[in-house]
C-alpha positions in Angstrom: 38.7 -21.5 -88.4 42.0 -20.3 -89.9 43.7 -21.8 -93.0 47.5 -21.6 -93.3 49.3 -22.5 -96.5 53.0 -23.0 -97.2 55.7 -25.2 -95.6 57.3 -22.8 -93.2 54.1 -21.2 -91.9 52.6 -24.7 -91.2 55.8 -25.9 -89.6 55.9 -22.9 -87.3 52.2 -23.5 -86.4 53.0 -27.1 -85.5 55.8 -25.8 -83.2 53.6 -23.2 -81.7 50.9 -23.3 -79.0 47.8 -23.8 -81.2 46.9 -27.4 -82.0 46.1 -28.0 -85.7 42.7 -29.3 -86.6 43.7 -31.0 -89.8 46.6 -31.2 -92.2 46.5 -31.6 -96.0 49.7 -32.8 -97.7 50.6 -33.4 -101.3 50.7 -37.2 -101.7 54.0 -37.2 -103.7 55.5 -34.3 -101.8 59.2 -34.7 -101.0 61.8 -33.0 -98.9 63.1 -32.7 -95.4 60.5 -30.0 -94.4 57.6 -32.1 -95.6 58.9 -35.1 -93.7 59.3 -33.0 -90.5 55.8 -31.6 -90.9 54.3 -35.0 -91.3 56.3 -36.4 -88.3 55.2 -33.5 -86.0 51.6 -33.9 -87.1 51.6 -37.6 -86.4 53.3 -37.0 -83.0 50.6 -34.4 -82.1 47.9 -36.7 -83.4 46.8 -34.2 -86.0 44.7 -35.9 -88.8 46.5 -36.0 -92.1 44.8 -36.2 -95.5 47.1 -36.9 -98.5 45.8 -35.2 -101.7 46.9 -34.8 -105.3 47.9 -31.4 -106.6 44.5 -30.6 -108.2 42.8 -31.3 -104.9 45.2 -29.1 -103.0 44.8 -26.3 -105.6 41.1 -26.5 -105.2 41.4 -26.2 -101.4 44.0 -23.5 -101.5 42.8 -19.9 -101.2 45.7 -18.4 -102.9 47.6 -21.2 -104.7 50.6 -20.6 -102.3 50.4 -24.0 -100.6 53.7 -25.6 -101.6 52.0 -28.9 -101.0 51.0 -28.1 -97.4 47.7 -26.7 -96.1 46.6 -26.7 -92.4 43.4 -25.9 -90.6 43.6 -24.6 -87.1 41.6 -22.5 -84.6 41.7 -18.7 -85.3 44.6 -16.8 -83.9 43.6 -15.3 -80.5 43.8 -11.5 -80.7 44.9 -9.4 -77.8 43.9 -6.1 -76.4 46.1 -3.0 -76.3 46.4 -3.4 -72.6 47.7 -6.9 -73.0 50.4 -5.7 -75.4 51.5 -3.1 -72.8 51.5 -5.9 -70.2 53.8 -8.0 -72.3 56.4 -5.2 -72.3 56.0 -4.7 -68.6 56.5 -8.4 -67.9 59.8 -8.2 -69.9 60.8 -5.0 -67.9 61.1 -3.2 -71.2 59.7 0.1 -72.5 56.7 -0.6 -74.8 57.6 -1.0 -78.5 54.6 -1.2 -80.8 53.8 -1.1 -84.5 50.5 0.4 -85.7 49.2 0.0 -89.2 46.8 2.7 -90.4 44.9 1.0 -93.1 47.5 -1.0 -95.0 45.6 -3.3 -97.4 48.3 -5.2 -99.3 48.7 -8.7 -97.6 52.3 -8.9 -98.7 53.2 -5.6 -97.0 51.4 -6.5 -93.8 52.9 -9.9 -93.7 56.4 -8.5 -94.3 55.9 -5.9 -91.5 54.7 -8.6 -89.1 57.9 -10.5 -89.7 60.1 -7.4 -89.4 58.4 -6.4 -86.2 58.7 -9.9 -84.7 62.4 -10.0 -85.6 63.0 -6.6 -84.0 61.3 -7.6 -80.7 58.2 -5.4 -81.1 55.9 -6.3 -78.3 52.7 -6.1 -80.3 51.0 -4.9 -83.4 47.8 -2.9 -83.8 45.7 -2.9 -86.9 42.5 -1.2 -88.0 39.4 -3.3 -88.2 37.9 -1.9 -91.4 39.6 -0.9 -94.7 42.6 -3.0 -93.9 44.1 -6.3 -95.0 42.4 -9.4 -93.7 44.2 -12.4 -92.3 44.4 -14.4 -95.5 46.6 -17.4 -96.2 48.7 -15.2 -98.4 49.2 -12.6 -95.6 50.1 -15.4 -93.1 52.6 -17.0 -95.6 54.2 -13.6 -96.1 55.1 -13.5 -92.4 57.3 -16.6 -93.0 56.3 -18.1 -89.7 56.3 -14.9 -87.6 52.5 -15.0 -87.5 52.6 -17.4 -84.6 54.7 -15.2 -82.5 53.4 -11.6 -83.0 50.6 -10.5 -80.6 48.0 -8.6 -82.7 45.3 -6.2 -81.6 42.5 -5.2 -84.0 40.8 -1.9 -83.1 37.9 0.1 -84.5 39.5 3.5 -84.2 43.2 4.1 -84.5 43.0 7.7 -83.4 41.3 6.8 -80.1 43.9 4.0 -79.6 46.7 6.6 -80.0 45.2 8.7 -77.3 45.0 5.6 -75.1 48.6 4.9 -75.7 49.7 8.4 -75.0 47.8 8.4 -71.7 49.8 5.3 -70.9 53.0 7.2 -71.4 53.8 5.9 -74.9 55.2 8.3 -77.5 53.7 8.0 -81.0 55.8 8.4 -84.1 54.2 8.6 -87.5 56.1 7.7 -90.6 55.5 10.6 -93.0 57.4 12.4 -95.8 56.9 15.7 -93.9 58.6 14.4 -90.8 62.0 15.0 -89.3 64.8 12.8 -90.6 64.7 9.6 -88.6 68.4 9.7 -87.8 67.9 13.0 -86.1 64.9 11.9 -84.0 64.9 10.3 -80.5 63.2 7.0 -80.8 64.2 5.6 -77.4 61.8 4.9 -74.6 58.1 3.9 -74.8 57.3 4.1 -78.5 54.6 3.3 -81.0 55.5 3.6 -84.7 52.6 4.3 -87.1 52.8 3.3 -90.8 50.2 4.7 -93.2 48.3 3.1 -96.1 49.9 2.4 -99.4 49.9 5.5 -101.6 47.8 7.6 -99.1 50.0 7.5 -96.1 48.7 8.4 -92.7 45.1 9.4 -92.4 44.5 13.1 -91.3 43.2 12.3 -87.9 45.9 9.8 -87.1 48.6 12.2 -88.3 47.2 14.9 -86.0 47.3 12.5 -83.0 51.0 11.6 -83.5 53.4 13.2 -81.1 55.9 13.7 -84.0 56.6 12.6 -87.5 59.7 10.9 -88.9 60.9 10.5 -92.5 63.6 8.6 -94.3 66.2 10.4 -96.5 65.5 10.2 -100.3 68.7 11.1 -102.1 68.3 9.0 -105.2 65.9 9.1 -108.1 62.8 7.8 -106.2 60.5 9.8 -104.1 59.2 7.1 -101.7 59.6 3.5 -100.5 57.3 0.6 -100.3 55.4 0.7 -97.0 56.9 -2.6 -95.8 60.4 -1.5 -96.6 59.9 2.0 -95.0 58.3 0.4 -91.9 61.2 -2.0 -91.5 63.8 0.7 -91.7 62.0 2.8 -89.1 61.6 -0.2 -86.8 65.2 -1.1 -87.0 66.4 2.5 -86.4 64.3 2.5 -83.3 65.8 -0.8 -82.2 69.4 0.5 -82.8 68.7 3.6 -80.7 67.1 1.4 -77.9 70.4 -0.6 -77.8 68.5 -3.9 -77.7 70.6 -6.0 -80.0 73.4 -8.6 -79.8 76.8 -7.8 -81.1 78.5 -10.5 -83.2 
């Protein structure tokens, strides 16, 4: 069973395909979003339990509930093949994001949201030594958790080989790489983001087709993993020409 905390993540869950098991609400909670959540839950016949703040704090796993906690079935994970099938069904070249051992829930959640916003077809994560799907991580996606297909694999290096055999080019984000604005990111592409502080693991780095980097012209030597990942994703999106002009 999965626990989701926060107004927007719970609202997105209610509007998604998974039916909630139970909803916990702050008994004196106010606001349009709370009212909408309660209305949708009642319409979907989701049991609601009203609690005081101390009770919600005790139930919360990260004190990030904003007066709203939901229990629902675990998110259904997908296979790498299913992510490729999603791209094929849309008649688009595959566009994937791979996380090589990121452990900070905030970074992972932020990257899930950036990837979903940019139309990434699916995300691949490592099973061990990586962030787990906590309420804090889910809240950091600001609702995108419900829309991003996620595959969890035991070995990222083997998965990269599998993707390359399927015709997908693998680009690793690394300080030693070619400047991203001088690199072709069109076509079937998987972007790999390494762990905080350590970057790409040696084997994963060796399996990448090429490495890309961001220009550092100021007084800092590197960027937060979530920020760097979002910039790479959106440069790839720009090159692919998949965007709407205002």
